[in-house]
C-alpha positions in Angstrom: 75.9 78.5 158.9 73.2 78.3 156.2 69.7 79.7 156.3 68.1 76.5 155.0 69.3 72.9 154.7 69.6 71.5 151.2 67.0 68.8 150.4 67.9 65.2 151.1 68.7 63.1 148.1 65.8 60.7 147.3 67.8 57.6 148.0 68.4 58.5 151.6 64.6 58.8 152.4 63.2 55.3 153.2 60.2 54.3 151.2 57.1 53.2 153.1 56.0 49.8 151.7 52.6 48.4 152.7 52.2 44.6 152.7 49.3 42.3 152.8 49.0 38.6 153.9 48.5 36.2 150.9 48.9 32.8 152.6 50.3 31.1 155.6 52.0 27.7 156.1 53.7 25.7 158.8 56.0 23.8 156.4 59.5 25.1 155.7 59.5 23.2 152.3 56.5 25.3 151.2 58.3 28.4 152.2 61.4 27.5 150.1 59.2 26.7 147.1 57.2 29.9 147.4 60.4 32.0 147.8 61.9 30.5 144.5 58.6 31.2 142.6 58.3 34.8 143.9 62.0 35.5 143.4 61.7 34.4 139.8 58.8 36.8 139.3 60.5 39.7 141.1 57.7 40.1 143.6 58.5 42.0 146.8 57.6 39.8 149.9 58.7 38.5 153.2 57.6 35.6 155.5 56.5 36.9 158.9 57.4 34.4 161.6 59.4 32.2 159.3 62.2 31.7 161.8 59.8 31.2 164.7 58.8 27.9 163.2 62.0 26.4 164.4 61.4 27.5 168.0 57.7 26.5 168.4 56.6 24.4 165.4 52.9 24.4 164.7 52.3 27.3 167.2 51.8 30.0 164.5 52.2 29.7 160.8 54.7 31.7 158.8 52.7 34.3 156.9 53.5 35.3 153.4 53.4 39.1 153.2 53.4 40.6 149.7 53.8 44.3 148.7 50.2 45.6 148.3 50.5 46.5 144.7 51.7 43.0 143.8 49.1 41.0 145.8 46.9 40.1 142.9 49.9 38.9 140.8 51.3 36.8 143.6 47.9 35.3 144.4 47.4 34.4 140.7 50.9 32.8 140.5 50.3 30.8 143.7 46.7 29.9 143.3 47.3 26.4 141.9 50.2 25.6 144.1 49.7 22.4 146.0 50.9 23.1 149.6 51.7 20.4 152.1 49.0 19.0 154.4 50.1 21.7 157.0 49.7 24.5 154.5 46.9 27.0 154.5 45.7 27.9 151.0 45.6 31.4 149.5 43.5 33.7 151.6 40.0 34.3 150.3 40.3 37.9 151.6 42.9 38.5 148.9 40.4 38.0 146.1 37.8 40.2 147.7 39.9 43.1 148.9 43.0 43.5 146.7 
């Protein structure tokens, strides 16, 4: 028995990551294009509801969620992207509240 436990190694403690919505789309092709762009720029992201599009298309869009400290960079990269007719452009809230 020991009096106190040794500290946990830093890699075993999960890091809390805060995300913010940057844009939303109903189109799987938009998602694939956005993923390739953000992967190339090493931006941390995920699409909330991406796989739900196959179950109930056009019910709810897939929302691009970007790590909070990379939102401005992601929005800048994607601002001129021409999404499909079903796409919803970059959120105006992103520009006002980074």
